[in-house]
Structures are given as structure tokens and as C-alpha cells.
C-alpha positions in Angstrom: 39.0 -0.1 -8.5 36.0 -2.9 -7.5 33.0 -1.8 -5.4 34.4 -3.5 -2.7 36.8 -1.3 -2.5 34.8 1.7 -2.3 33.6 2.9 0.9 30.0 2.6 2.5 28.7 5.6 4.0 25.2 6.0 6.2 22.9 8.7 6.5 19.2 10.1 6.5 17.5 10.0 3.1 16.6 13.9 1.7 14.8 15.1 -0.8 17.8 15.2 -2.9 18.0 11.4 -3.3 14.8 11.7 -5.0 16.5 10.8 -8.2 19.0 8.0 -7.0 16.2 6.5 -4.8 13.9 6.3 -7.8 16.8 4.3 -9.7 17.3 2.0 -6.4 13.9 0.8 -6.5 13.5 0.5 -10.5 16.7 -1.7 -9.8 14.7 -3.8 -7.2 11.3 -3.7 -9.4 13.9 -5.4 -12.2 14.5 -7.9 -10.1 11.6 -9.0 -8.6 9.5 -8.2 -10.9 6.3 -6.8 -8.8 4.9 -4.8 -11.2 5.3 -1.7 -9.7 8.1 0.8 -11.3 8.7 4.0 -9.3 8.3 7.7 -10.6 10.5 10.4 -8.9 7.0 12.5 -8.5 5.6 10.0 -6.7 8.8 9.2 -4.4 9.0 12.6 -3.9 5.3 12.6 -2.2 6.6 9.4 -0.1 9.7 11.4 1.0 7.1 14.7 1.9 4.1 12.6 3.4 2.8 14.3 6.9 4.7 12.7 9.8 7.6 11.1 8.2 10.9 12.7 9.3 13.4 12.2 7.2 16.0 13.1 9.5 15.1 10.7 12.4 13.1 7.8 10.1 15.3 7.2 7.5 18.9 5.9 6.9 20.5 5.1 3.8 23.7 3.3 3.0 25.8 4.8 0.2 28.4 2.9 -2.0 30.5 6.2 -2.8 28.1 8.0 -4.9 25.8 5.5 -5.3 22.6 4.6 -3.5 22.5 1.2 -2.6 20.0 0.3 0.0 17.5 2.2 2.5 15.1 1.7 5.0 12.0 4.0 6.4 10.4 4.0 9.6 6.4 4.7 9.7 4.7 4.3 12.8 0.8 5.2 12.8 -0.5 8.0 15.3 -3.3 6.1 16.1 -4.2 2.8 17.2 -5.2 0.1 14.8 -8.7 -2.0 15.1 -7.0 -4.5 18.0 -5.4 -1.6 20.0 -2.1 -2.1 18.3 0.5 0.7 17.4 1.4 0.0 13.3 5.0 0.0 12.8 5.6 -0.3 9.2 9.1 -0.7 8.4 10.1 -0.1 4.6 13.1 -0.3 2.3 15.5 -3.0 0.1 18.8 -3.2 -1.0 20.2 -3.1 -4.6 20.3 -6.9 -6.0 24.0 -6.1 -6.9 24.8 -5.7 -3.2 22.8 -8.3 -1.3 24.1 -11.5 0.6 26.8 -8.7 2.3 24.7 -8.1 5.4 23.3 -4.8 4.3 19.6 -5.7 5.4 20.0 -7.5 8.7 21.8 -3.9 9.7 18.9 -1.9 8.5 16.2 -3.9 10.0 18.2 -3.5 13.3 18.1 0.0 13.3 14.9 0.3 11.8 13.6 -1.7 14.6 15.5 0.2 17.1 13.9 3.4 15.4 10.1 2.2 15.5 10.4 1.0 19.4 11.7 4.3 20.0 8.9 6.6 18.1 6.4 3.7 19.2 7.6 4.7 22.9 7.2 8.1 22.4 3.8 8.4 20.3 2.0 5.7 22.7 1.3 5.0 25.8 3.8 2.2 27.4 1.1 -0.6 27.7 -0.1 -0.1 24.1 0.8 -3.4 21.9 3.5 -2.5 19.2 4.0 -4.7 16.1 6.8 -4.2 13.2 5.1 -4.8 9.9 7.3 -5.6 6.8 6.0 -5.9 3.3 7.0 -10.0 2.2 6.8 -9.3 -1.4 4.8 -11.4 -4.1 4.5 -15.2 -3.6 5.8 -17.6 -6.2 4.0 -18.4 -9.3 4.1 -22.4 -9.6 4.2 -25.2 -12.4 0.9 -26.4 -13.8 2.8 -29.8 -13.7 4.7 -29.5 -10.2 5.9 -26.8 -7.6 8.9 -25.6 -9.2 8.8 -21.9 -8.5 8.8 -19.8 -11.8 8.7 -16.4 -10.8 8.0 -14.4 -7.8 8.7 -14.4 -4.1 11.2 -12.3 -2.3 14.9 -12.5 -1.2 13.2 -10.6 2.2 11.5 -13.9 3.3 14.7 -15.5 4.7 15.8 -12.8 6.6 12.0 -12.1 8.1 11.9 -15.4 9.2 15.5 -15.2 10.6 14.3 -12.2 12.8 11.1 -13.8 14.0 8.5 -12.6 11.5 5.6 -14.5 11.0 3.2 -14.2 7.9 0.3 -12.1 9.4 -2.0 -11.5 6.0 -2.0 -12.5 2.5 -3.7 -9.6 -0.2 -5.0 -10.9 -3.8 -4.1 -8.7 -6.6 -7.1 -8.4 -8.8 -7.3 -7.3 -12.4 -9.8 -7.1 -14.9 -9.9 -5.9 -18.8 -11.4 -3.0 -20.1 -14.4 -2.7 -21.5 -14.5 -6.2 -20.5 -17.9 -8.3 -20.1 -21.3 -5.9 -19.4 -21.3 -3.7 -15.9 -24.1 -3.7 -13.9 -26.0 -0.5 -13.6 -24.7 2.0 -11.4 -28.0 3.8 -10.2 -29.2 3.3 -6.8 -32.8 4.0 -5.3 -32.2 7.3 -3.7 -28.6 7.5 -3.9 -26.2 9.6 -6.2 -23.3 7.9 -7.7 -20.7 10.9 -8.8 -17.3 11.7 -9.4 -16.2 13.2 -6.4 -15.5 17.3 -6.1 -12.9 18.4 -4.2 -15.7 19.7 -1.6 -15.8 15.4 -0.9 -12.6 15.3 0.3 -13.5 15.0 4.3 -16.8 13.8 3.9 -15.5 10.6 2.0 -12.5 10.2 5.0 -15.1 9.9 7.1 -16.8 7.2 5.1 -13.7 5.4 5.0 -12.7 5.4 8.8 -16.6 3.8 8.9 -16.0 1.4 6.4 -12.6 0.5 7.8 -12.9 0.2 11.6 -13.5 -3.1 11.3 -10.9 -4.3 8.8 -7.7 -6.1 10.2 -4.8 -4.0 10.7 -6.3 -0.7 9.7 -5.9 2.6 11.9 -7.5 5.8 11.3 -6.2 8.1 8.5 -5.7 11.5 9.7 -6.8 14.5 7.3 -3.4 15.9 6.6 -2.2 12.3 5.2 -5.7 11.6 3.5 -5.3 15.2 2.0 -2.3 14.3 0.3 -3.6 10.8 -1.1 -6.3 13.1 -2.3 -4.1 15.5 -4.5 -1.3 13.1 -5.2 -0.1 13.5 -9.1 -1.2 9.9 -9.8 -4.9 10.6 -8.6 -7.6 10.2 -11.0 -10.3 11.9 -9.6 -12.4 11.9 -12.3 -12.7 8.0 -12.3 -13.1 7.9 -8.6 -16.8 7.6 -7.3 -19.0 8.3 -4.2 -22.1 7.3 -3.4 -24.1 10.1 -1.8 -27.4 10.3 0.2 -30.1 13.1 0.1 -28.1 14.5 3.4 -24.7 14.7 1.5 -23.3 11.9 3.8 -20.8 9.4 1.7 -22.5 5.9 1.9 -19.4 4.1 -0.4 -17.0 5.2 -2.4 -14.0 4.3 -4.8 -10.8 6.5 -4.9 -8.6 5.6 -7.9 -4.5 6.5 -9.2 -3.4 5.6 -12.8 0.5 4.6 -11.6 0.8 3.1 -14.8 -0.2 4.6 -18.0 -3.7 2.9 -19.3 -4.0 0.9 -16.1 -6.9 2.2 -13.3 -5.4 1.5 -9.9 -8.3 1.3 -7.7 -6.6 1.8 -4.2 -9.5 2.0 -1.7 -13.2 0.7 -1.9 -15.2 0.8 1.2 -18.8 0.9 2.4 -20.6 2.4 5.6 -21.2 -0.8 8.0 -25.0 0.7 7.9 -24.9 1.0 4.3 -24.1 -2.8 3.4 -25.9 -5.2 1.5 -27.6 -2.0 -0.5 -25.5 -3.0 -3.4 -23.4 0.4 -3.0 -20.1 -0.5 -3.4 -21.5 -2.8 -6.4 -22.7 0.2 -8.1 -20.0 2.5 -7.5 -17.1 0.1 -9.2 -19.5 -0.2 -12.0 -19.1 3.6 -12.6 -15.6 4.0 -12.1 -14.9 0.8 -14.4 -17.2 2.6 -16.8 -15.4 5.7 -17.0 -11.7 4.6 -16.9 -12.9 2.3 -20.3 -14.5 5.3 -21.9 -11.2 7.5 -21.7 -9.4 4.6 -22.8 -8.1 2.6 -19.9 -7.1 -1.3 -21.0 -7.1 -2.6 -17.8 -8.1 -2.3 -13.9 -6.3 -3.8 -10.9 -6.6 -3.6 -7.2 -5.8 -5.8 -4.2 -8.0 -6.7 -0.9 -7.4 -8.9 2.3 -7.6 -12.5 0.9 -9.5 -13.1 4.7 -12.1 -9.6 4.2 -14.9 -10.5 6.5 -16.7 -8.1 4.0 -16.6 -10.7 1.0 -15.2 -8.2 -1.3 -13.7 -11.0 -3.2 -16.9 -12.5 -3.9 -17.8 -9.1 -5.1 -14.3 -8.5 -7.2 -14.9 -12.1 -8.6 -18.6 -11.1 -10.0 -17.2 -7.8 -11.6 -14.8 -9.7 -13.4 -11.8 -9.7 -11.9 -9.4 -12.1 -12.1 -6.6 -13.7 -9.4 -3.3 -12.2 -10.4 -0.7 -12.6 -8.0 -0.4 -12.9 -4.4 1.4 -11.0 -1.5 2.4 -11.3 1.8 2.5 -9.0 4.7 4.8 -10.2 7.7 4.7 -8.9 11.4 6.5 -9.6 14.5 5.3 -8.1 18.3 7.8 -5.5 19.6 6.8 -6.6 23.0 5.0 -4.6 25.5 7.4 -1.5 27.1 7.4 -0.8 30.6 
């Protein structure tokens, strides 16, 4: 019996799908080489993220007992910086089952569900946008323009559906220990690893730091708590800068998604504290702590068009540009 003889079924994802979904994501990773292998604990945490209703917000396609495609919809409960409703569409199709129309089918379902959820959560006159990841940009040969690797099968589909590139993200990396790091000491500021009791103060600093960033929307305490206590979180490598009143002025939040590789997930400085070298100080402490613990590499992603000069800071700290990823958007349109 061939795969085309096996009936395909459609139903929501469940927590029982964690092993199968992890395996599917790793088959996709092997084909697209994005450097993001999936682990079952992380997938379980994602499927239980506050605000994600598996029964209503996910759809899985199975070929017999094999999970071959899925999609999930995440509509933010708050408006972003520009007053828009952010409708994130996430999914994938097994590389061996592509070119059968499954991607278009899942996009149809996801866009309809996202528009419905946006209407439920936000006023009718709020602008809404569909947002989807476009994968990594192809690498180019030094002597020409022939792609070597990278890219994403989803980009032609996004173009046909009216999506356009909205933002580019740089992946930057630094070997550890690497070049000598600057001092993490700052006058009248304490730079330390955060404790459990610093979670809310750090969230408030993040809300202030990212209020002027493209596409950013406030993170709820529930979601922040999940990120803060994730099984890959590395609190001992994270850093915060505290003033005399205990206010978090700057922060670095880290995780270890791949053994020996420090992932700098979030970096931010309150607007009123910028220009004092605090971001440099908290990053320096984080890198030093990770290096001392034996991490061999540090990675981060940064908005290529950041208005805060983040790319210049990372360049100065010895990070080099490793890859570029694209985010694509399409307006949902105003809802009557």
C-alpha cells in the first residue's frame, strides 16, 4: 500500500500528539536546516501556553496514524505598538507530503479561525494582520548568486496568498569565551542574576523597553511566567540591572535550547535608562557566566531595523551575523 492509498484525517492537536509533533518538526528541520531542533518538553510547554485552545485553535492532518501537517493560531490579547491585532499563524507540512495542497488548506483554515478570534477579542474597528514566518534567507555563493542552502518552501505560497515581507531578523553568534568582555559594573546599579522574586519587575521592564518596538504587544503575567520558568530557561545566566529602589532598568533573559549553546532570548533597557551602558553591562555578565559554566557559543536574534542600535551593540560585543530570517504579513482588513 502506498501513502496515497492511506486516508488522511483532520482533527485538533492534543497533548497526546507531543511525540508525533516533535518528530514532524524535526523532519521539517532536517529538510530546511534552520538550526532549531525540537524537544518534547518544549513542545508540551508550547501546547499548554496560556491562551492557546487546542480544540479551537489548532488543526492536524494525519495520514493513517502519522502526523504529516499541522497549524496553530495565536491571536494576541493586546494590541501592538501600532494599534493592530497580531494574528500569528504557525505550522508546517512534512517535506515528503508537500506539493499536495496541504499548506494552502491549512492557511485557509488558519486565516478564517484567526479572523474569527480577532473579532472576538478586539473591537470591530481594530486593524488586524496575519503574520507568518518565512524561514531563513538562502545563503549565496561568494562568486555568484546561486543559493547554497536555506530558504523556505513556504515563501511561494505566502506570495500567492498576498503576504509580503514585513521584517528581517538577524541571527548573530559569538564563540565563548572569545574576546575580552567589558566590565559589568555600573555606577549606582547592581548587575546580578535574577531570582524568582524578580519575575514581575523584569516583565514590567520588558513592557517598557519594547513599547516602541515594531510588532511588540504587552506580554501577560501568565505567559511571562511560563517563559520565566521554562525547562530550558537558564536563570543563572540571565542578568538584570537594579537601581537603588529595586527597579529593573535593563535585563537579559536566556535559555539553553541546544546543549552548550546559550540562547539570549530577550534583551531590553527601559527608555529612561538608555545611553548609560546598561545593556552592555548585563550582556557582559551573561556571557561571562555562561563561559565560566562551559558554554561554547552564544546566539541571539535581533530586528535588522531596530531603532535602538542593537545591532551595533552586538557587533561591538563580538557577535557576528550568522543568518537572516523573514517575517511576512497580510492585512486581515477592518471588520464591520
